[in-house]
C-alpha positions in Angstrom: -132.3 180.0 -62.4 -129.8 182.0 -65.0 -126.8 183.9 -64.3 -128.7 187.3 -64.7 -131.0 186.3 -62.0 -128.2 186.4 -59.7 -127.2 190.3 -60.9 -128.9 191.8 -57.9 -126.4 190.5 -55.5 -123.6 192.2 -54.4 -121.1 191.0 -53.4 -121.0 187.6 -54.2 -119.2 184.6 -52.7 -118.2 181.5 -54.8 -117.1 178.3 -52.8 -116.1 175.1 -54.2 -116.2 172.5 -52.5 -113.8 171.1 -49.8 -110.6 169.0 -51.1 -110.9 170.9 -54.6 -110.6 169.2 -57.9 -110.3 170.7 -61.0 -114.4 171.1 -62.0 -115.1 173.1 -59.1 -111.6 175.2 -59.8 -112.8 175.8 -63.5 -116.2 176.3 -62.6 -116.1 178.6 -59.8 -113.6 180.6 -62.3 -116.0 180.6 -64.6 -118.5 182.4 -62.1 -115.6 184.8 -61.1 -114.8 185.9 -64.6 -118.6 186.6 -65.4 -119.7 188.6 -62.0 -116.5 190.4 -62.2 -117.5 191.8 -65.7 -120.9 192.7 -64.2 -118.9 195.2 -61.8 -119.6 192.4 -58.6 -117.6 192.5 -55.6 -117.0 188.6 -55.9 -114.3 185.9 -54.1 -113.4 182.5 -55.0 -113.3 180.7 -51.5 -113.0 176.9 -50.7 -112.2 175.6 -46.6 -112.2 172.3 -45.2 -109.6 170.0 -43.7 -106.7 170.5 -45.8 -105.8 173.1 -48.3 -104.6 171.9 -52.1 -101.9 170.1 -52.3 -101.9 168.1 -55.3 -99.4 168.9 -58.0 -101.5 169.5 -61.1 -104.0 171.3 -59.1 -101.5 173.7 -57.5 -99.9 174.2 -61.3 -103.3 175.0 -62.4 -103.4 177.9 -59.5 -100.6 178.7 -60.4 -100.2 178.9 -64.2 -104.3 180.4 -64.5 -103.7 183.0 -61.6 -106.6 181.7 -59.9 -107.6 183.6 -57.5 -108.7 181.1 -55.0 -108.6 181.9 -51.1 -109.2 179.3 -47.9 -111.1 180.6 -45.4 -111.3 178.6 -41.9 -114.6 177.5 -40.9 -114.2 178.9 -37.2 -114.9 182.3 -36.5 -116.2 183.1 -39.8 -118.8 185.8 -39.9 -122.2 185.3 -42.1 -121.2 186.6 -45.5 -123.3 189.4 -46.6 -125.1 189.6 -50.2 -125.0 185.7 -52.2 -122.7 182.7 -51.2 -122.9 180.6 -54.6 -121.7 176.7 -54.0 -120.2 175.1 -56.9 -120.0 171.5 -57.9 -121.6 171.0 -54.9 -125.0 171.7 -53.0 -125.2 174.1 -49.8 -125.6 172.2 -46.5 -124.3 168.4 -48.2 -120.9 166.5 -46.5 -118.7 167.6 -49.1 -118.6 171.2 -48.5 -118.3 173.3 -45.2 -121.2 175.2 -44.5 -121.1 178.9 -43.9 -123.8 180.7 -42.9 -124.6 183.3 -45.8 -127.5 185.9 -46.4 -128.8 184.4 -49.2 -127.6 181.2 -51.0 -127.3 179.4 -54.5 -126.3 176.3 -56.1 -124.7 175.0 -59.3 -123.8 171.5 -59.5 -123.9 168.5 -61.9 -124.4 166.1 -59.4 -127.4 164.0 -58.4 -129.8 166.4 -56.2 -128.6 166.0 -52.6 -130.3 168.5 -50.9 -133.9 169.4 -51.4 -135.5 173.0 -50.4 -133.1 175.4 -52.0 -135.2 178.0 -53.6 -132.1 179.5 -56.3 -130.4 176.7 -57.8 -129.4 175.0 -61.3 -128.4 171.8 -61.2 -128.2 169.5 -64.2 -127.1 165.9 -63.6 -126.8 164.5 -67.1 -123.7 166.5 -67.4 -120.2 165.0 -67.0 -118.5 168.5 -65.6 -120.0 170.9 -63.4 -117.2 173.4 -65.8 -120.0 172.4 -68.7 -123.0 173.7 -66.5 -121.0 176.9 -66.6 -119.7 177.2 -69.9 -123.6 176.4 -70.9 -125.0 179.3 -68.4 -122.5 181.8 -70.0 -123.3 180.9 -73.6 -127.4 181.8 -72.0 -125.8 185.5 -71.1 -123.7 186.0 -74.5 -120.5 185.6 -72.5 -117.8 186.0 -74.4 -116.1 182.4 -73.2 -113.2 182.6 -76.2 -112.3 185.9 -75.8 -110.5 184.5 -72.7 -107.8 181.8 -73.2 -107.3 181.2 -69.3 -111.1 181.0 -68.7 -111.1 178.4 -71.9 -107.7 176.2 -70.8 -110.0 176.5 -67.0 -113.0 174.9 -68.2 -111.7 172.3 -70.5 -109.4 171.1 -67.8 -112.3 170.8 -65.4 -114.0 168.8 -68.3 -110.9 166.4 -68.3 -110.7 165.4 -65.2 -113.9 165.2 -64.4 -114.6 162.9 -67.3 -111.6 160.7 -66.9 -109.8 162.1 -69.4 -112.7 162.9 -71.6 -113.4 159.2 -71.8 -116.8 159.5 -69.5 -118.5 162.1 -71.9 -121.7 160.9 -72.5 -123.6 164.2 -73.2 -123.9 166.3 -76.1 -123.0 169.9 -74.5 -120.1 168.3 -73.1 -118.8 167.1 -76.2 -119.9 170.8 -77.7 -117.8 172.9 -74.9 -114.7 170.3 -75.4 -114.8 171.1 -79.3 -115.0 174.5 -79.2 -113.1 176.2 -76.4 -110.4 178.4 -76.7 -107.1 176.6 -74.7 -103.9 177.1 -74.0 -103.1 173.0 -75.3 -99.1 173.3 -73.6 -100.6 174.1 -70.5 -103.0 171.5 -70.0 -100.3 169.2 -71.4 -98.0 169.9 -68.6 -101.0 169.8 -66.5 -101.9 166.0 -67.9 -98.2 165.5 -67.0 -98.1 166.0 -63.3 -101.2 164.2 -62.0 -99.6 161.2 -61.1 -97.8 161.2 -58.0 -95.8 158.3 -56.2 -98.2 157.6 -53.8 -101.0 157.2 -56.4 -98.4 154.9 -58.5 -98.3 152.4 -55.8 -101.4 152.6 -55.6 -102.5 151.4 -58.6 -99.8 149.1 -58.6 -101.3 147.6 -55.6 -105.1 147.7 -57.2 -103.7 146.0 -59.8 -102.3 142.5 -57.9 -105.8 142.7 -56.1 -108.6 141.4 -58.8 -111.1 139.5 -59.6 -111.6 137.7 -62.7 -114.8 136.2 -64.3 -113.3 133.6 -66.8 -116.5 132.5 -68.4 -117.3 136.1 -69.2 -113.5 137.4 -69.4 -114.2 140.2 -67.3 -112.4 141.9 -64.2 -113.3 143.8 -60.5 -110.9 145.6 -59.3 -111.2 147.6 -56.0 -108.6 150.7 -55.3 -107.9 152.6 -52.7 -108.6 155.9 -52.5 -107.4 158.0 -55.1 -108.0 160.6 -57.6 -110.8 159.4 -60.3 -108.4 159.8 -63.1 -106.1 157.0 -61.5 -109.0 154.7 -62.1 -108.9 155.1 -65.6 -105.2 154.4 -65.4 -105.8 151.0 -64.0 -108.5 150.2 -66.2 -106.7 150.8 -69.2 -103.8 149.0 -68.3 -106.1 145.9 -67.4 -107.5 145.8 -71.0 -104.4 144.8 -72.2 -104.2 141.7 -70.9 -105.5 138.8 -73.5 -107.9 137.0 -71.2 -109.5 140.4 -70.0 -112.2 141.7 -72.5 -114.4 143.8 -70.3 -113.0 145.4 -66.2 -114.8 147.3 -64.4 -112.2 150.0 -61.1 -113.9 151.3 -58.3 -113.0 153.0 -54.9 -114.8 154.9 -52.2 -115.2 158.8 -52.6 -116.4 161.0 -49.5 -120.2 160.5 -50.5 -120.5 156.7 -52.7 -118.2 154.9 -54.9 -116.4 156.0 -58.2 -116.1 153.5 -61.1 -114.6 153.2 -64.4 -115.8 150.7 -66.8 -113.6 149.5 -70.0 -114.3 147.4 -73.1 -112.7 145.8 -76.3 -115.3 144.1 -77.9 -118.5 144.8 -79.7 -121.0 143.2 -77.3 -120.5 144.9 -74.6 -120.8 149.0 -74.8 -119.2 150.8 -71.7 -121.1 153.5 -71.4 -123.9 151.1 -71.2 -122.7 148.8 -68.8 -122.0 152.1 -66.5 -125.3 153.3 -66.6 -126.4 149.2 -65.4 -124.2 149.5 -63.2 -124.8 153.0 -61.6 -129.0 152.5 -62.3 -131.1 154.0 -59.6 -128.2 154.7 -57.2 -126.2 157.1 -59.5 -125.6 157.9 -62.9 -122.8 156.6 -65.9 -121.8 157.1 -69.0 -119.4 157.6 -71.5 -118.4 156.1 -74.7 -118.4 152.5 -76.2 -115.4 151.4 -75.1 -114.6 154.0 -72.2 -117.1 154.7 -69.8 -117.2 155.5 -66.0 -119.7 156.6 -63.2 -121.0 157.6 -59.5 -122.7 155.9 -57.2 -124.4 157.9 -54.2 -123.5 156.0 -50.7 -127.1 157.1 -49.2 -128.9 155.4 -52.4 -126.4 152.6 -52.2 -127.1 151.9 -48.5 -130.6 152.5 -48.6 -131.0 149.6 -51.1 -128.0 147.3 -50.7 -127.6 148.1 -47.2 -126.2 144.4 -46.4 -124.3 144.0 -49.4 -120.7 145.3 -49.7 -119.9 147.0 -52.5 -117.2 143.8 -53.9 -120.2 141.8 -53.5 -122.0 144.5 -55.4 -120.1 145.1 -58.3 -119.0 141.5 -59.0 -122.9 140.5 -58.8 -124.0 143.0 -61.1 -121.1 142.2 -63.4 -122.7 138.8 -63.6 -125.9 139.8 -64.2 -125.2 142.3 -67.2 -123.7 139.2 -68.9 -126.3 136.8 -68.2 -129.4 138.7 -69.0 -128.4 139.4 -72.6 -128.8 137.2 -75.8 -127.1 138.4 -78.9 -128.4 138.2 -82.1 -126.7 139.0 -85.5 -128.6 139.8 -88.2 -126.2 138.2 -91.1 -126.7 135.2 -89.4 -130.2 134.9 -87.8 -133.7 134.3 -89.6 -136.6 135.0 -87.6 -139.3 132.3 -87.4 -142.3 134.3 -88.5 -145.5 131.3 -88.7 -148.2 132.6 -86.6 -146.7 136.0 -85.7 -149.1 139.3 -86.1 -148.1 141.8 -89.0 -148.0 145.5 -88.2 -147.5 148.6 -90.3 -145.9 151.9 -89.5 -148.6 154.6 -88.4 -148.8 157.2 -91.1 -147.5 160.2 -88.9 -145.1 163.3 -90.3 -141.4 161.8 -89.4 -138.3 163.4 -90.9 -135.4 162.6 -92.9 -132.3 163.5 -94.0 -130.1 162.7 -97.3 -126.8 162.4 -95.4 -124.6 162.0 -98.7 -126.3 164.6 -100.9 -124.7 167.3 -98.0 -121.8 169.1 -99.9 -118.8 168.8 -97.7 -119.8 166.1 -95.8 -117.0 163.7 -96.5 -117.1 160.1 -96.6 -117.1 159.8 -92.5 -119.3 161.9 -90.7 -120.1 161.9 -86.7 -123.8 162.4 -85.9 -124.4 164.1 -82.4 -127.5 163.8 -80.8 -129.2 163.8 -77.1 -128.0 159.9 -76.5 -124.2 160.9 -77.7 -122.3 160.4 -80.7 -122.6 158.2 -83.8 -120.1 157.4 -86.2 -121.6 157.0 -89.9 -119.7 155.6 -92.8 -121.1 157.4 -95.5 -121.9 156.1 -99.0 -124.4 156.7 -101.7 -128.1 156.4 -100.0 -126.8 156.7 -96.2 -130.3 158.6 -94.9 -131.3 159.4 -91.5 -134.8 159.2 -90.2 -136.0 161.2 -87.3 -138.8 159.6 -85.6 -141.8 161.4 -84.2 -140.4 160.7 -80.4 -137.0 162.2 -81.2 -134.7 159.0 -82.2 -132.7 159.4 -85.1 -131.9 156.1 -86.9 -129.3 155.9 -89.7 -130.5 153.7 -92.8 -129.4 152.9 -96.3 -131.5 153.8 -99.2 -133.1 150.2 -99.7 -134.0 150.6 -96.0 -135.3 153.9 -96.3 -137.0 154.9 -99.8 -139.1 152.0 -100.3 -140.7 152.3 -96.9 -141.1 156.1 -97.0 -143.3 158.8 -99.3 -141.6 162.3 -99.2 -144.4 165.1 -98.5 -144.5 169.0 -99.0 -144.4 169.6 -95.2 -142.2 171.4 -92.9 -140.6 168.7 -90.1 -139.0 170.6 -87.4 -136.5 168.7 -84.9 -137.4 171.5 -81.9 -140.8 169.5 -81.6 -139.4 166.8 -80.5 -135.7 166.8 -78.8 -134.6 170.0 -76.9 -130.7 169.2 -78.1 -129.9 170.3 -82.1 -128.5 167.3 -83.6 -125.7 167.9 -85.9 -123.6 166.1 -88.0 -120.0 167.0 -88.3 -116.9 166.2 -91.1 -114.5 165.3 -88.5 -111.5 165.7 -91.1 -112.0 169.1 -92.0 -113.9 170.4 -88.5 -117.0 171.3 -90.4 -120.5 170.9 -88.7 -124.0 171.1 -90.4 -127.1 171.7 -88.8 -129.7 168.8 -89.3 -132.5 171.2 -89.0 -130.8 172.8 -92.6 -131.2 169.9 -94.2 -134.0 167.9 -92.9 -137.6 167.1 -94.7 -140.6 165.6 -93.9 -141.7 161.8 -95.5 -144.5 159.5 -93.9 -144.3 155.8 -93.7 -146.4 154.0 -96.7 -148.2 150.9 -96.5 -144.7 149.0 -97.6 -143.6 149.3 -93.9 -145.1 146.3 -92.6 -143.3 144.1 -89.9 -144.0 141.1 -87.9 -143.3 140.9 -84.2 -142.0 138.5 -81.4 -142.3 139.9 -77.6 -138.9 139.6 -75.8 -138.8 137.5 -72.5 -135.3 138.7 -72.2 -132.7 140.8 -73.1 -131.7 141.2 -76.1 -128.7 142.7 -78.0 -129.0 142.8 -81.7 -126.5 144.0 -84.5 -128.8 144.5 -87.7 -127.8 144.3 -91.1 -127.1 147.7 -91.1 -124.7 147.6 -88.3 -121.8 145.1 -87.8 -120.3 146.9 -84.9 -123.6 149.0 -82.9 -125.8 146.4 -81.6 -129.6 147.8 -80.5 -130.9 147.0 -77.2 -133.9 144.9 -76.2 -135.3 144.8 -72.8 -138.2 141.9 -71.9 -141.3 143.7 -73.0 -140.0 145.4 -75.9 -140.4 143.7 -79.3 -138.3 142.0 -81.8 -139.3 143.2 -85.5 -138.8 141.6 -89.0 -139.6 143.7 -92.3 -142.7 141.3 -94.2 -140.4 141.3 -97.4 -137.2 140.3 -95.5 -136.9 138.7 -92.3 -133.7 139.2 -92.0 -134.1 143.0 -91.7 -134.8 142.8 -88.2 -134.8 145.5 -85.5 -135.9 146.7 -81.8 -139.6 148.4 -81.4 -139.2 149.5 -78.2 -142.4 148.4 -75.6 -144.3 152.2 -75.6 -143.5 152.3 -79.3 -145.5 149.8 -80.9 -148.6 151.4 -78.8 -147.9 155.1 -79.9 -145.9 154.5 -83.8 -147.2 150.9 -85.2 -150.9 149.6 -86.3 -152.4 146.1 -86.8 -152.9 144.6 -89.8 -156.1 142.9 -89.9 
């Protein structure tokens, strides 16, 4: 569904969820601006048991002049034209159900209500504001000509990703970097975010922690509060010298909200957040800061008799015990009796990063999987796998094993998101497609493989700070001509991308 598909309706009512937050307000305002520019009669509304009272939201409404109305449920006749629920799903428990001629849904949470004819739900995004920004981009709407709109969308993302710490989709990052905002107002909103009541909630939570001294992690259950308070608590916890990793959670209307922090290289917070929410919600963010949410419905279906505190402590302990850490600098794989495989000679792409004019000594690689910081030295390459993976390697890991060919390699055939490189110091972005060339693996790329029977976090020779993750059924691979050069081959990749050497 695109915004252009909804232009046939008039009037249009845009409904935020009950007890609105900054994201539903920012996203709704984006839709309001679009439909108003198309000459539609348009309203922004919300309902529920209480009106907006939180200081930062009241300031957001006042300073940005957001035209939102509170509507009582009782006695409200059906809305004519189209009703759009934004950052929520029509008929869900967190939004008052009004009758309407036609209904559409724009949301970034997991699908809760089935059977809606008109909907756009992208649950991989950090905010609904991002989804609205994408939809505005699709229609060529000039978002950056309106600083009020840019500020509203930015603050929606800021608050729904725990002050930007839980961004894990490159679309969130793209919006964050490009919006035209009033930075002074953003600062004012941010500094009006904590009430005395929330300060007390944070204080009480921090004295009721559980601690695992074997794995040096802490778990805290907080009283219901704004999600960014969880981040405040977890940021403070990580300053304790005995705590390397922490999880803070609380109940929300339809489940649980979590905040995760890590200060050790062996634990990526975004990976841990995804692990904690696997199958019952969604989670992600950055290596040090991440978060997520869990659906109450899905949790009760799977863990009906298990108290949330027991679930989180058990799951945290499970995470730490299921992985073995391997550092390639210190590990020599025993290759006796192992089979040899070679990489299939299929067309791949590569980029010689250090030859890009203006790239600098440090660059950020942005892919569908998120951001990776590269230290750019002589002979820094990116390998674009046929399945969409992008792997940074050194010249010694690329040049002996790949042959350049005079063919075209198009990233669009393997990934839906166009990967980029960015010189952050100079704020210059480079499209990888502008620099990609084609290559094929040659006969030298042969490896010994060993199937994993337990999870592995592998720090390869080319990256001392970032690990490759392997799960049971994946393979540990070592180059035949350098057994210390080890990496992970995913289970599906072995059959698709490798051939056994007789």
